[in-house]
N, CA, C and O atoms as a Tinker XYZ file with bonds, in Angstrom:
   372  protein
     1  N      0.819000   -1.191000    0.000000    73     2
     2  CA     0.000000    0.000000    0.000000    64     1     3
     3  C      0.866000    1.260000    0.000000    63     2     4     5
     4  O      0.575000    2.205000   -0.733000    81     3
     5  N      1.919000    1.286000    0.807000    73     3     6
     6  CA     2.781000    2.470000    0.867000    64     5     7
     7  C      3.447000    2.728000   -0.475000    63     6     8     9
     8  O      3.548000    3.876000   -0.906000    81     7
     9  N      3.901000    1.675000   -1.138000    73     7    10
    10  CA     4.542000    1.849000   -2.442000    64     9    11
    11  C      3.591000    2.473000   -3.448000    63    10    12    13
    12  O      3.987000    3.348000   -4.219000    81    11
    13  N      2.371000    2.040000   -3.448000    73    11    14
    14  CA     1.384000    2.571000   -4.379000    64    13    15
    15  C      1.073000    4.038000   -4.056000    63    14    16    17
    16  O      1.007000    4.875000   -4.956000    81    15
    17  N      0.882000    4.341000   -2.772000    73    15    18
    18  CA     0.614000    5.733000   -2.373000    64    17    19
    19  C      1.824000    6.617000   -2.629000    63    18    20    21
    20  O      1.687000    7.746000   -3.102000    81    19
    21  N      3.006000    6.105000   -2.317000    73    19    22
    22  CA     4.226000    6.875000   -2.542000    64    21    23
    23  C      4.459000    7.156000   -4.009000    63    22    24    25
    24  O      4.840000    8.265000   -4.384000    81    23
    25  N      4.233000    6.163000   -4.835000    73    23    26
    26  CA     4.390000    6.334000   -6.278000    64    25    27
    27  C      3.385000    7.340000   -6.813000    63    26    28    29
    28  O      3.722000    8.200000   -7.626000    81    27
    29  N      2.158000    7.226000   -6.353000    73    27    30
    30  CA     1.115000    8.158000   -6.787000    64    29    31
    31  C      1.434000    9.583000   -6.339000    63    30    32    33
    32  O      1.278000   10.527000   -7.113000    81    31
    33  N      1.878000    9.739000   -5.096000    73    31    34
    34  CA     2.244000   11.059000   -4.578000    64    33    35
    35  C      3.380000   11.656000   -5.405000    63    34    36    37
    36  O      3.348000   12.826000   -5.787000    81    35
    37  N      4.375000   10.829000   -5.670000    73    35    38
    38  CA     5.510000   11.288000   -6.467000    64    37    39
    39  C      5.070000   11.694000   -7.874000    63    38    40    41
    40  O      5.441000   12.762000   -8.360000    81    39
    41  N      4.283000   10.845000   -8.521000    73    39    42
    42  CA     3.866000   11.078000   -9.904000    64    41    43
    43  C      2.859000   12.215000  -10.039000    63    42    44    45
    44  O      2.948000   12.999000  -10.984000    81    43
    45  N      1.922000   12.322000   -9.136000    73    43    46
    46  CA     0.832000   13.273000   -9.293000    64    45    47
    47  C      1.043000   14.607000   -8.587000    63    46    48    49
    48  O      0.406000   15.598000   -8.944000    81    47
    49  N      1.924000   14.649000   -7.593000    73    47    50
    50  CA     2.094000   15.879000   -6.824000    64    49    51
    51  C      3.515000   16.420000   -6.920000    63    50    52    53
    52  O      3.724000   17.557000   -7.343000    81    51
    53  N      4.479000   15.613000   -6.533000    73    51    54
    54  CA     5.852000   16.118000   -6.402000    64    53    55
    55  C      6.473000   16.449000   -7.756000    63    54    56    57
    56  O      6.994000   17.549000   -7.938000    81    55
    57  N      6.426000   15.521000   -8.706000    73    55    58
    58  CA     7.054000   15.770000  -10.013000    64    57    59
    59  C      6.421000   16.932000  -10.781000    63    58    60    61
    60  O      7.156000   17.738000  -11.351000    81    59
    61  N      5.093000   17.053000  -10.821000    73    59    62
    62  CA     4.523000   18.219000  -11.496000    64    61    63
    63  C      4.914000   19.545000  -10.842000    63    62    64    65
    64  O      5.155000   20.533000  -11.536000    81    63
    65  N      4.977000   19.569000   -9.523000    73    63    66
    66  CA     5.383000   20.804000   -8.841000    64    65    67
    67  C      6.849000   21.110000   -9.099000    63    66    68    69
    68  O      7.215000   22.268000   -9.302000    81    67
    69  N      7.683000   20.093000   -9.093000    73    67    70
    70  CA     9.098000   20.289000   -9.397000    64    69    71
    71  C      9.278000   20.814000  -10.815000    63    70    72    73
    72  O     10.078000   21.719000  -11.049000    81    71
    73  N      8.544000   20.253000  -11.749000    73    71    74
    74  CA     8.589000   20.712000  -13.138000    64    73    75
    75  C      8.130000   22.168000  -13.247000    63    74    76    77
    76  O      8.722000   22.958000  -13.984000    81    75
    77  N      7.078000   22.516000  -12.514000    73    75    78
    78  CA     6.582000   23.900000  -12.529000    64    77    79
    79  C      7.626000   24.853000  -11.959000    63    78    80    81
    80  O      7.812000   25.952000  -12.483000    81    79
    81  N      8.306000   24.445000  -10.895000    73    79    82
    82  CA     9.352000   25.297000  -10.313000    64    81    83
    83  C     10.522000   25.482000  -11.281000    63    82    84    85
    84  O     11.051000   26.586000  -11.410000    81    83
    85  N     10.921000   24.419000  -11.951000    73    83    86
    86  CA    12.011000   24.521000  -12.922000    64    85    87
    87  C     11.638000   25.449000  -14.073000    63    86    88    89
    88  O     12.466000   26.233000  -14.536000    81    87
    89  N     10.407000   25.362000  -14.528000    73    87    90
    90  CA     9.941000   26.238000  -15.600000    64    89    91
    91  C      9.935000   27.686000  -15.138000    63    90    92    93
    92  O     10.351000   28.578000  -15.878000    81    91
    93  N      9.472000   27.921000  -13.931000    73    91    94
    94  CA     9.450000   29.279000  -13.390000    64    93    95
    95  C     10.862000   29.837000  -13.246000    63    94    96    97
    96  O     11.108000   30.995000  -13.582000    81    95
    97  N     11.785000   29.027000  -12.751000    73    95    98
    98  CA    13.180000   29.475000  -12.644000    64    97    99
    99  C     13.773000   29.807000  -14.002000    63    98   100   101
   100  O     14.467000   30.813000  -14.147000    81    99
   101  N     13.507000   28.975000  -14.997000    73    99   102
   102  CA    14.018000   29.219000  -16.346000    64   101   103
   103  C     13.476000   30.540000  -16.901000    63   102   104   105
   104  O     14.211000   31.320000  -17.506000    81   103
   105  N     12.180000   30.774000  -16.683000    73   103   106
   106  CA    11.571000   32.022000  -17.162000    64   105   107
   107  C     12.139000   33.239000  -16.438000    63   106   108   109
   108  O     12.452000   34.250000  -17.067000    81   107
   109  N     12.269000   33.141000  -15.132000    73   107   110
   110  CA    12.840000   34.253000  -14.364000    64   109   111
   111  C     14.282000   34.527000  -14.767000    63   110   112   113
   112  O     14.691000   35.682000  -14.887000    81   111
   113  N     15.049000   33.465000  -14.975000    73   111   114
   114  CA    16.444000   33.622000  -15.389000    64   113   115
   115  C     16.526000   34.304000  -16.750000    63   114   116   117
   116  O     17.384000   35.160000  -16.964000    81   115
   117  N     15.641000   33.931000  -17.667000    73   115   118
   118  CA    15.659000   34.511000  -19.018000    64   117   119
   119  C     15.282000   35.982000  -19.002000    63   118   120   121
   120  O     15.690000   36.730000  -19.890000    81   119
   121  N     14.517000   36.409000  -18.017000    73   119   122
   122  CA    14.097000   37.813000  -17.938000    64   121   123
   123  C     15.108000   38.649000  -17.161000    63   122   124   125
   124  O     15.396000   39.784000  -17.542000    81   123
   125  N     15.646000   38.103000  -16.084000    73   123   126
   126  CA    16.489000   38.924000  -15.208000    64   125   127
   127  C     17.975000   38.881000  -15.549000    63   126   128   129
   128  O     18.627000   39.925000  -15.568000    81   127
   129  N     18.520000   37.706000  -15.818000    73   127   130
   130  CA    19.969000   37.612000  -15.994000    64   129   131
   131  C     20.495000   38.459000  -17.148000    63   130   132   133
   132  O     21.469000   39.188000  -16.957000    81   131
   133  N     19.895000   38.398000  -18.337000    73   131   134
   134  CA    20.444000   39.200000  -19.440000    64   133   135
   135  C     20.444000   40.700000  -19.141000    63   134   136   137
   136  O     21.393000   41.398000  -19.498000    81   135
   137  N     19.407000   41.195000  -18.499000    73   135   138
   138  CA    19.331000   42.628000  -18.204000    64   137   139
   139  C     20.349000   43.006000  -17.144000    63   138   140   141
   140  O     21.118000   43.950000  -17.326000    81   139
   141  N     20.358000   42.274000  -16.037000    73   139   142
   142  CA    21.302000   42.592000  -14.951000    64   141   143
   143  C     22.746000   42.448000  -15.410000    63   142   144   145
   144  O     23.579000   43.310000  -15.131000    81   143
   145  N     23.043000   41.354000  -16.115000    73   143   146
   146  CA    24.411000   41.151000  -16.592000    64   145   147
   147  C     24.761000   42.177000  -17.659000    63   146   148   149
   148  O     25.907000   42.620000  -17.740000    81   147
   149  N     23.798000   42.555000  -18.468000    73   147   150
   150  CA    24.036000   43.578000  -19.477000    64   149   151
   151  C     24.385000   44.916000  -18.854000    63   150   152   153
   152  O     25.256000   45.626000  -19.357000    81   151
   153  N     23.718000   45.266000  -17.769000    73   151   154
   154  CA    24.038000   46.505000  -17.064000    64   153   155
   155  C     25.459000   46.444000  -16.514000    63   154   156   157
   156  O     26.211000   47.414000  -16.609000    81   155
   157  N     25.822000   45.302000  -15.939000    73   155   158
   158  CA    27.182000   45.153000  -15.404000    64   157   159
   159  C     28.240000   45.175000  -16.503000    63   158   160   161
   160  O     29.342000   45.683000  -16.297000    81   159
   161  N     27.908000   44.626000  -17.667000    73   159   162
   162  CA    28.888000   44.483000  -18.744000    64   161   163
   163  C     28.921000   45.651000  -19.719000    63   162   164   165
   164  O     29.737000   45.652000  -20.641000    81   163
   165  N     28.061000   46.639000  -19.542000    73   163   166
   166  CA    28.003000   47.761000  -20.504000    64   165   167
   167  C     29.366000   48.417000  -20.695000    63   166   168   169
   168  O     29.800000   48.642000  -21.825000    81   167
   169  N     30.035000   48.720000  -19.594000    73   167   170
   170  CA    31.309000   49.442000  -19.692000    64   169   171
   171  C     32.480000   48.500000  -19.921000    63   170   172   173
   172  O     33.428000   48.855000  -20.623000    81   171
   173  N     32.431000   47.315000  -19.345000    73   171   174
   174  CA    33.539000   46.383000  -19.451000    64   173   175
   175  C     33.031000   45.002000  -19.844000    63   174   176   177
   176  O     32.759000   44.173000  -18.976000    81   175
   177  N     32.900000   44.749000  -21.137000    73   175   178
   178  CA    32.442000   43.425000  -21.546000    64   177   179
   179  C     33.458000   42.345000  -21.174000    63   178   180   181
   180  O     34.637000   42.635000  -20.970000    81   179
   181  N     33.006000   41.138000  -21.089000    73   179   182
   182  CA    33.845000   39.969000  -20.786000    64   181   183
   183  C     34.444000   40.012000  -19.385000    63   182   184   185
   184  O     35.490000   39.410000  -19.143000    81   183
   185  N     33.802000   40.707000  -18.472000    73   183   186
   186  CA    34.318000   40.696000  -17.109000    64   185   187
   187  C     33.540000   39.673000  -16.299000    63   186   188   189
   188  O     32.473000   39.217000  -16.711000    81   187
   189  N     34.073000   39.325000  -15.168000    73   187   190
   190  CA    33.436000   38.373000  -14.250000    64   189   191
   191  C     33.139000   37.033000  -14.914000    63   190   192   193
   192  O     32.088000   36.442000  -14.668000    81   191
   193  N     34.033000   36.557000  -15.736000    73   191   194
   194  CA    33.821000   35.287000  -16.424000    64   193   195
   195  C     33.678000   34.157000  -15.415000    63   194   196   197
   196  O     32.859000   33.258000  -15.608000    81   195
   197  N     34.455000   34.186000  -14.350000    73   195   198
   198  CA    34.380000   33.126000  -13.339000    64   197   199
   199  C     33.023000   33.117000  -12.640000    63   198   200   201
   200  O     32.471000   32.049000  -12.375000    81   199
   201  N     32.483000   34.293000  -12.340000    73   199   202
   202  CA    31.150000   34.372000  -11.725000    64   201   203
   203  C     30.081000   33.890000  -12.692000    63   202   204   205
   204  O     29.128000   33.223000  -12.290000    81   203
   205  N     30.239000   34.224000  -13.959000    73   203   206
   206  CA    29.286000   33.755000  -14.966000    64   205   207
   207  C     29.339000   32.235000  -15.075000    63   206   208   209
   208  O     28.300000   31.582000  -15.173000    81   207
   209  N     30.543000   31.672000  -15.058000    73   207   210
   210  CA    30.687000   30.219000  -15.094000    64   209   211
   211  C     29.974000   29.567000  -13.921000    63   210   212   213
   212  O     29.260000   28.577000  -14.080000    81   211
   213  N     30.177000   30.137000  -12.744000    73   211   214
   214  CA    29.560000   29.586000  -11.543000    64   213   215
   215  C     28.035000   29.644000  -11.636000    63   214   216   217
   216  O     27.350000   28.692000  -11.263000    81   215
   217  N     27.509000   30.758000  -12.132000    73   215   218
   218  CA    26.059000   30.919000  -12.244000    64   217   219
   219  C     25.467000   29.983000  -13.294000    63   218   220   221
   220  O     24.389000   29.424000  -13.091000    81   219
   221  N     26.162000   29.812000  -14.406000    73   219   222
   222  CA    25.630000   29.065000  -15.544000    64   221   223
   223  C     26.031000   27.587000  -15.552000    63   222   224   225
   224  O     25.660000   26.862000  -16.475000    81   223
   225  N     26.770000   27.131000  -14.559000    73   223   226
   226  CA    27.350000   25.789000  -14.602000    64   225   227
   227  C     26.334000   24.652000  -14.689000    63   226   228   229
   228  O     26.659000   23.597000  -15.234000    81   227
   229  N     25.139000   24.824000  -14.180000    73   227   230
   230  CA    24.154000   23.743000  -14.185000    64   229   231
   231  C     23.260000   23.770000  -15.425000    63   230   232   233
   232  O     22.415000   22.892000  -15.598000    81   231
   233  N     23.436000   24.752000  -16.272000    73   231   234
   234  CA    22.579000   24.876000  -17.451000    64   233   235
   235  C     23.198000   24.158000  -18.639000    63   234   236   237
   236  O     24.415000   23.981000  -18.703000    81   235
   237  N     22.361000   23.749000  -19.571000    73   235   238
   238  CA    22.906000   23.136000  -20.772000    64   237   239
   239  C     23.361000   24.238000  -21.737000    63   238   240   241
   240  O     23.004000   25.406000  -21.580000    81   239
   241  N     24.133000   23.851000  -22.709000    73   239   242
   242  CA    24.767000   24.810000  -23.606000    64   241   243
   243  C     23.739000   25.634000  -24.385000    63   242   244   245
   244  O     23.979000   26.808000  -24.667000    81   243
   245  N     22.607000   25.038000  -24.733000    73   243   246
   246  CA    21.591000   25.786000  -25.481000    64   245   247
   247  C     20.973000   26.898000  -24.638000    63   246   248   249
   248  O     20.705000   27.987000  -25.145000    81   247
   249  N     20.748000   26.627000  -23.359000    73   247   250
   250  CA    20.194000   27.659000  -22.487000    64   249   251
   251  C     21.213000   28.770000  -22.235000    63   250   252   253
   252  O     20.852000   29.946000  -22.183000    81   251
   253  N     22.484000   28.397000  -22.078000    73   251   254
   254  CA    23.541000   29.402000  -21.902000    64   253   255
   255  C     23.622000   30.276000  -23.149000    63   254   256   257
   256  O     23.713000   31.500000  -23.054000    81   255
   257  N     23.589000   29.641000  -24.314000    73   255   258
   258  CA    23.639000   30.381000  -25.588000    64   257   259
   259  C     22.453000   31.349000  -25.693000    63   258   260   261
   260  O     22.610000   32.483000  -26.143000    81   259
   261  N     21.279000   30.898000  -25.279000    73   259   262
   262  CA    20.087000   31.752000  -25.324000    64   261   263
   263  C     20.246000   32.957000  -24.396000    63   262   264   265
   264  O     19.935000   34.083000  -24.785000    81   263
   265  N     20.726000   32.730000  -23.180000    73   263   266
   266  CA    20.897000   33.831000  -22.229000    64   265   267
   267  C     21.925000   34.845000  -22.727000    63   266   268   269
   268  O     21.712000   36.052000  -22.620000    81   267
   269  N     23.022000   34.361000  -23.264000    73   267   270
   270  CA    24.043000   35.270000  -23.786000    64   269   271
   271  C     23.507000   36.026000  -25.001000    63   270   272   273
   272  O     23.808000   37.206000  -25.179000    81   271
   273  N     22.723000   35.360000  -25.825000    73   271   274
   274  CA    22.108000   36.034000  -26.972000    64   273   275
   275  C     21.137000   37.125000  -26.537000    63   274   276   277
   276  O     21.108000   38.202000  -27.131000    81   275
   277  N     20.344000   36.852000  -25.504000    73   275   278
   278  CA    19.433000   37.869000  -24.972000    64   277   279
   279  C     20.206000   39.051000  -24.409000    63   278   280   281
   280  O     19.823000   40.206000  -24.599000    81   279
   281  N     21.302000   38.752000  -23.713000    73   279   282
   282  CA    22.135000   39.829000  -23.161000    64   281   283
   283  C     22.752000   40.657000  -24.290000    63   282   284   285
   284  O     22.815000   41.883000  -24.201000    81   283
   285  N     23.202000   39.989000  -25.344000    73   283   286
   286  CA    23.798000   40.696000  -26.484000    64   285   287
   287  C     22.769000   41.618000  -27.139000    63   286   288   289
   288  O     23.092000   42.738000  -27.535000    81   287
   289  N     21.528000   41.138000  -27.250000    73   287   290
   290  CA    20.467000   41.971000  -27.812000    64   289   291
   291  C     20.191000   43.180000  -26.918000    63   290   292   293
   292  O     20.011000   44.295000  -27.407000    81   291
   293  N     20.161000   42.951000  -25.614000    73   291   294
   294  CA    19.918000   44.041000  -24.675000    64   293   295
   295  C     21.048000   45.072000  -24.739000    63   294   296   297
   296  O     20.795000   46.276000  -24.706000    81   295
   297  N     22.279000   44.602000  -24.829000    73   295   298
   298  CA    23.440000   45.504000  -24.857000    64   297   299
   299  C     23.741000   46.026000  -26.251000    63   298   300   301
   300  O     24.607000   46.882000  -26.431000    81   299
   301  N     23.020000   45.505000  -27.236000    73   299   302
   302  CA    23.235000   45.867000  -28.631000    64   301   303
   303  C     24.668000   45.571000  -29.074000    63   302   304   305
   304  O     25.323000   46.405000  -29.699000    81   303
   305  N     25.141000   44.369000  -28.740000    73   303   306
   306  CA    26.460000   43.923000  -29.190000    64   305   307
   307  C     26.278000   42.942000  -30.330000    63   306   308   309
   308  O     25.174000   42.452000  -30.565000    81   307
   309  N     27.351000   42.657000  -31.035000    73   307   310
   310  CA    27.258000   41.780000  -32.198000    64   309   311
   311  C     27.350000   40.298000  -31.801000    63   310   312   313
   312  O     27.683000   39.959000  -30.665000    81   311
   313  N     27.048000   39.442000  -32.760000    73   311   314
   314  CA    27.060000   37.998000  -32.518000    64   313   315
   315  C     28.459000   37.465000  -32.266000    63   314   316   317
   316  O     28.624000   36.484000  -31.540000    81   315
   317  N     29.465000   38.094000  -32.852000    73   315   318
   318  CA    30.843000   37.653000  -32.647000    64   317   319
   319  C     31.217000   37.815000  -31.175000    63   318   320   321
   320  O     31.838000   36.923000  -30.596000    81   319
   321  N     30.852000   38.925000  -30.573000    73   319   322
   322  CA    31.128000   39.141000  -29.157000    64   321   323
   323  C     30.388000   38.133000  -28.289000    63   322   324   325
   324  O     30.930000   37.635000  -27.303000    81   323
   325  N     29.158000   37.839000  -28.657000    73   323   326
   326  CA    28.377000   36.863000  -27.896000    64   325   327
   327  C     29.004000   35.475000  -27.996000    63   326   328   329
   328  O     29.076000   34.753000  -27.002000    81   327
   329  N     29.452000   35.106000  -29.181000    73   327   330
   330  CA    30.099000   33.798000  -29.346000    64   329   331
   331  C     31.427000   33.736000  -28.592000    63   330   332   333
   332  O     31.767000   32.701000  -28.019000    81   331
   333  N     32.168000   34.825000  -28.591000    73   331   334
   334  CA    33.431000   34.856000  -27.851000    64   333   335
   335  C     33.172000   34.725000  -26.354000    63   334   336   337
   336  O     33.896000   34.011000  -25.661000    81   335
   337  N     32.157000   35.402000  -25.858000    73   335   338
   338  CA    31.820000   35.295000  -24.435000    64   337   339
   339  C     31.370000   33.867000  -24.105000    63   338   340   341
   340  O     31.743000   33.322000  -23.066000    81   339
   341  N     30.585000   33.275000  -24.971000    73   339   342
   342  CA    30.171000   31.885000  -24.768000    64   341   343
   343  C     31.374000   30.970000  -24.710000    63   342   344   345
   344  O     31.448000   30.085000  -23.857000    81   343
   345  N     32.313000   31.177000  -25.608000    73   343   346
   346  CA    33.542000   30.364000  -25.601000    64   345   347
   347  C     34.308000   30.550000  -24.295000    63   346   348   349
   348  O     34.786000   29.578000  -23.710000    81   347
   349  N     34.425000   31.778000  -23.842000    73   347   350
   350  CA    35.158000   32.052000  -22.609000    64   349   351
   351  C     34.484000   31.413000  -21.393000    63   350   352   353
   352  O     35.160000   30.948000  -20.475000    81   351
   353  N     33.171000   31.395000  -21.392000    73   351   354
   354  CA    32.429000   30.831000  -20.265000    64   353   355
   355  C     32.486000   29.311000  -20.265000    63   354   356   357
   356  O     32.624000   28.694000  -19.209000    81   355
   357  N     32.382000   28.708000  -21.437000    73   355   358
   358  CA    32.299000   27.249000  -21.495000    64   357   359
   359  C     33.649000   26.557000  -21.475000    63   358   360   361
   360  O     33.714000   25.371000  -21.154000    81   359
   361  N     34.724000   27.249000  -21.803000    73   359   362
   362  CA    36.051000   26.650000  -21.794000    64   361   363
   363  C     36.651000   26.841000  -20.411000    63   362   364   365
   364  O     36.748000   27.961000  -19.909000    81   363
   365  N     37.051000   25.738000  -19.807000    73   363   366
   366  CA    37.675000   25.814000  -18.489000    64   365   367
   367  C     39.068000   26.451000  -18.609000    63   366   368   369
   368  O     39.778000   26.223000  -19.589000    81   367
   369  N     39.446000   27.238000  -17.617000    73   367   370
   370  CA    40.778000   27.894000  -17.672000    64   369   371
   371  C     41.919000   26.922000  -17.549000    63   370   372
   372  O     43.081000   27.327000  -17.579000    81   371
């Protein structure tokens, strides 16, 4: 009985809520990080690479690319700069 209730609780309550939280975090990150990082990087691009690595370390490469692209659009920088920043973030020192 416990296995059935536990499985049902996990499937019907916990996993959907976890998925909803992950979606909310992804949406919040896509709205806030590019703007905040863009403000920090306006005067000195490519700074705080180590902090960016730490913040982005759990994300997949496509999400990192999307965030950097959004930041580039906000800062009105070119794609070459965005690709260089992506390379700097994803390549370990």
